[in-house]
C-alpha positions in Angstrom: 130.1 -76.6 -17.1 131.9 -77.3 -13.9 133.2 -75.0 -11.2 136.5 -74.8 -13.1 134.6 -73.5 -16.1 132.9 -70.7 -14.1 129.6 -72.3 -13.2 128.8 -73.0 -9.6 128.2 -76.6 -8.6 124.6 -77.4 -7.5 124.0 -78.8 -4.1 122.5 -82.0 -5.6 125.5 -83.3 -7.2 128.5 -82.8 -9.3 128.8 -82.7 -13.0 125.6 -84.4 -14.1 123.3 -81.5 -14.5 120.3 -83.5 -15.8 120.5 -85.9 -12.9 120.6 -83.0 -10.4 117.6 -81.3 -12.1 115.6 -84.6 -11.9 116.4 -84.9 -8.2 115.5 -81.3 -7.6 112.2 -81.8 -9.5 111.4 -85.0 -7.5 112.2 -83.2 -4.3 110.0 -80.2 -5.2 107.2 -82.6 -6.2 107.6 -84.3 -2.8 107.3 -80.9 -1.1 104.3 -80.0 -3.2 102.6 -83.3 -2.2 103.4 -82.6 1.4 102.2 -79.1 1.1 98.9 -80.3 -0.5 98.5 -82.9 2.3 99.1 -80.3 4.9 96.7 -77.9 3.2 94.0 -80.6 3.1 94.6 -81.3 6.8 94.3 -77.6 7.6 91.0 -77.4 5.7 89.7 -80.5 7.5 90.7 -79.0 10.8 89.0 -75.8 9.9 85.8 -77.7 9.1 86.1 -79.6 12.4 86.6 -76.3 14.3 83.6 -74.8 12.5 81.5 -77.9 13.4 82.7 -77.7 17.0 81.8 -74.0 17.1 78.3 -74.7 15.8 77.9 -77.5 18.3 79.1 -75.3 21.1 76.6 -72.6 20.1 73.8 -75.2 20.0 74.8 -76.4 23.5 74.9 -72.8 24.7 71.4 -72.1 23.3 70.1 -75.3 24.8 71.7 -74.6 28.2 70.2 -71.1 28.1 66.8 -72.5 27.4 67.1 -75.0 30.2 68.5 -72.4 32.6 65.5 -70.1 31.8 63.1 -73.1 32.4 64.8 -73.9 35.7 64.7 -70.3 36.9 61.0 -70.1 36.0 60.4 -73.4 38.0 62.4 -72.0 41.0 60.3 -68.8 40.9 57.1 -70.9 40.7 58.2 -73.0 43.7 59.1 -69.9 45.7 55.6 -68.6 45.0 54.1 -71.9 46.2 56.3 -71.8 49.3 55.1 -68.3 50.0 51.5 -69.3 49.6 52.0 -72.4 51.8 53.6 -70.2 54.5 50.7 -67.7 54.3 48.2 -70.6 54.6 50.2 -72.0 57.6 50.2 -68.6 59.3 46.4 -68.3 58.8 46.0 -71.8 60.3 48.2 -70.9 63.2 46.1 -67.7 63.8 42.8 -69.7 63.6 44.0 -72.6 65.8 43.7 -70.8 69.2 40.1 -69.7 68.3 39.2 -73.3 67.3 40.8 -74.7 70.4 38.8 -72.3 72.6 35.6 -73.3 70.7 36.4 -77.0 71.1 36.9 -76.5 74.9 33.6 -74.6 75.1 31.8 -77.3 73.2 33.3 -80.0 75.4 32.2 -78.1 78.5 28.7 -77.7 77.1 28.6 -81.4 76.2 29.7 -82.3 79.8 27.0 -80.0 81.2 24.3 -81.6 79.1 25.6 -85.1 80.0 25.4 -84.2 83.7 21.9 -82.8 83.2 20.9 -86.0 81.4 22.4 -88.2 84.1 20.6 -86.2 86.8 17.3 -86.5 84.8 17.8 -90.3 84.4 18.4 -90.6 88.2 15.3 -88.5 89.0 13.2 -90.6 86.6 14.7 -93.8 87.9 13.7 -92.9 91.5 10.1 -92.1 90.4 9.6 -95.3 88.5 8.6 -98.4 90.4 11.2 -101.1 90.7 
């Protein structure tokens, strides 16, 4: 039936109802294929997003572990620095005492050297030439 007979015309064509139905079915099939393709793309992207989230979590876990290890190493180095500073302070406190002892020993050595030279001179004068 046509528009004159009371039936509205379809948007796909005029009087050939079978042809219009075939075109509509083909168009619907194309949309269904397109919809399936888009659905497959969406699922693939969801999988990729999930994989990226897992990878990100793995990286976060690894970074957290490395950060803890570095913080532990920093604390260890700070302890070593503190120990080295304490040792240096101890050495600086001992240095003046050691310096005084050295000077006293050098003075004693000089005194013994002088006594030895005097004794050598005295013995040299007594001995026949």
